C-alpha positions in Angstrom: 0.0 0.0 0.0 1.3 3.4 -0.9 1.3 6.2 1.5 -0.9 8.3 -0.9 -3.6 5.5 -0.8 -3.4 5.4 3.0 -3.8 9.2 3.2 -6.8 9.1 0.8 -8.4 6.3 2.9 -7.8 8.3 6.1 -9.5 11.4 4.6 -12.4 9.3 3.4 -12.8 7.6 6.8 -12.5 10.9 8.8 -15.6 12.1 7.0 -17.5 9.0 8.2 -17.3 9.0 12.1 -19.5 5.9 12.3 -16.7 3.9 10.6 -13.9 5.1 12.9 -14.2 2.3 15.5 -14.4 -0.5 12.9 -11.5 1.1 10.9 -9.3 1.1 14.0 -10.3 -2.5 14.8 -9.6 -3.7 11.3 -6.3 -1.9 11.1 -5.3 -3.5 14.4 -6.3 -7.0 13.1 -4.6 -6.7 9.8 -1.4 -4.9 10.8 1.9 -6.6 10.6 3.0 -7.4 14.2 5.5 -4.8 15.4 4.5 -2.3 12.7 5.6 0.6 14.9 9.2 -0.5 14.7 9.6 -0.1 10.9 9.0 2.7 8.4 6.5 4.0 7.4 5.4 3.4 11.0 1.8 2.7 10.0 -0.4 -0.3 10.8 -0.4 -1.7 7.3 -1.2 -5.3 6.3 1.5 -7.8 5.2 2.3 -7.2 1.5 1.6 -10.8 0.6 -1.8 -10.7 2.3 -2.7 -7.4 0.6 -1.5 -8.8 -2.7 -3.7 -11.9 -2.3 -6.7 -9.9 -1.4 -6.3 -7.5 -4.4 -5.7 -10.5 -6.7 -9.0 -12.1 -5.6 -10.9 -8.8 -5.9 -9.4 -7.1 -8.9 -7.6 -10.0 -10.7 -4.2 -8.2 -10.2 -2.0 -8.5 -7.1 -0.5 -5.0 -7.8 -3.9 -3.2 -8.1 -4.4 -0.7 -5.2 -7.8 -1.0 -3.5 -10.3 1.6 -4.5 -11.3 3.9 -1.6 -15.0 3.3 -2.3 -14.4 -0.5 -2.1 -12.6 -0.1 1.3 -15.5 2.0 2.6 -18.0 -0.6 1.5 -15.9 -3.3 3.2 -15.7 -1.3 6.4 -19.4 -0.8 6.4 -19.9 -4.6 5.9 -17.5 -5.3 8.8 -19.5 -2.9 11.0 -22.7 -4.6 10.1 -21.2 -8.1 10.8 -20.0 -6.9 14.2 -23.5 -5.7 15.0 -25.0 -9.0 13.7 -27.1 -7.4 10.9 
């Protein structure tokens, strides 16, 4: 994940306060252990895992996730947590 994508995601999520808790939980679940010890010091998922997920969604392991798709996924995660 590029820093630019992370910044766009953060801006998009900041505009949706209902997604803040689920975004923090998902970032915590997906982050590489010890992420705070290595640059860029962000809770990013493992590159292999992210590549697998984008391969299964977009057919290309190098494709960056679309911000809209991440927001839909976070909304789905929130609904699943609430049992909807």
